[in-house]
C-alpha positions as CSV (number, residue, x, y, z in Angstrom):
1,M,-6.1,24.1,0.9
2,L,-4.2,25.9,3.7
3,P,-1.3,26.9,1.5
4,I,-3.7,28.4,-1.1
5,I,-5.5,30.4,1.6
6,L,-2.2,31.6,3.1
7,A,-0.9,32.5,-0.4
8,S,-4.0,34.6,-1.0
9,V,-3.6,36.4,2.3
10,I,0.0,37.2,1.6
11,A,-0.7,38.2,-2.0
12,S,-3.6,40.5,-1.0
13,A,-1.8,42.2,1.9
14,A,-0.7,45.7,1.2
15,V,3.0,46.1,1.3
16,P,3.6,49.0,3.8
17,T,6.9,50.7,4.3
18,M,8.7,48.5,6.8
19,D,10.0,50.1,9.9
20,A,12.8,48.9,12.1
21,A,10.6,46.8,14.3
22,D,8.9,45.1,11.4
23,A,12.3,44.4,9.7
24,R,13.5,42.8,12.9
25,A,10.3,40.8,13.2
26,H,10.8,39.4,9.7
27,R,14.4,38.5,10.5
28,E,13.4,36.8,13.7
29,L,10.5,35.0,12.0
30,R,12.9,33.4,9.5
31,A,15.1,32.1,12.4
32,A,12.1,31.0,14.6
33,P,11.2,27.3,15.1
34,L,8.8,26.0,12.5
35,A,5.9,25.7,15.1
36,V,6.3,29.5,15.8
37,R,6.5,30.4,12.1
38,D,3.4,28.3,11.4
39,F,1.5,29.8,14.3
40,I,2.3,33.4,13.3
41,S,1.3,32.7,9.7
42,R,-2.0,31.2,10.9
43,R,-2.7,34.1,13.3
44,A,-2.0,36.6,10.5
45,G,-4.5,34.7,8.3
46,C,-7.0,34.7,11.1
47,N,-6.5,38.5,11.5
48,H,-7.0,39.0,7.8
49,W,-10.1,36.9,7.4
50,G,-11.6,38.2,10.7
51,G,-11.6,41.7,9.2
52,E,-13.2,40.7,5.9
53,E,-16.8,41.7,5.1
54,P,-19.2,38.9,4.1
55,Y,-21.0,41.0,1.5
56,D,-22.8,38.0,0.0
57,A,-23.4,34.3,0.6
58,D,-20.4,33.2,-1.5
59,R,-18.1,35.6,0.3
60,A,-19.4,34.5,3.7
61,A,-18.8,30.9,2.8
62,Q,-15.2,31.7,1.6
63,I,-14.5,33.5,4.9
64,A,-16.1,30.6,7.0
65,A,-14.0,28.1,5.1
66,A,-10.8,30.0,5.7
67,V,-11.5,30.5,9.4
68,R,-12.2,26.8,9.7
69,E,-9.1,25.8,7.7
70,L,-6.9,28.1,9.8
71,R,-8.5,26.9,13.0
72,C,-9.1,30.5,14.1
73,H,-11.3,29.5,17.0
74,D,-8.3,27.8,18.6
75,I,-5.8,30.6,18.0
76,E,-5.8,32.0,21.5
77,A,-5.3,28.6,23.2
78,D,-2.6,27.8,20.7
79,E,-0.9,31.1,21.4
80,R,-0.9,30.4,25.1
81,R,0.6,27.0,24.5
82,I,3.4,28.4,22.3
83,K,4.2,31.2,24.8
84,R,4.4,28.6,27.6
85,K,6.7,26.3,25.5
86,Y,9.1,29.2,24.7
87,V,8.7,31.1,28.0
88,K,12.5,31.3,28.5
89,S,13.1,32.8,25.0
90,R,12.9,36.6,25.2
91,R,13.4,36.7,21.4
92,L,10.4,34.5,20.7
93,Q,8.3,36.2,23.3
94,W,9.1,39.5,21.6
95,L,8.4,38.1,18.2
96,M,5.0,36.8,19.3
97,A,4.1,40.2,20.6
98,A,5.5,42.1,17.6
99,T,3.4,40.1,15.1
100,R,0.2,40.0,17.1
101,D,-1.7,42.4,14.8
102,W,-0.2,41.3,11.5
103,D,-2.8,40.4,8.9
104,G,-0.3,39.2,6.2
105,L,3.3,38.2,6.0
């Protein structure tokens, strides 16, 4: 289910003009360890679903299911864990900060 949710987040995200920082972030993301890539993808999904409006019961259920599947309630603790693990990597620390507000990949 997670790949389907992430695919819908990615597909529904507007494609803004990419500035130099975003272009660098995308390059760094491709080179990042799998755990970091997965986390950033999850966080982007949580950012996306956190901004969605539950305009009816079905939509509220869809949002709740996505938040549960992405484990959004654990995202801050998971971020702290990743940052501690890669504390010596300035590149990954920069990547984590640069992608903090992403709501799609």
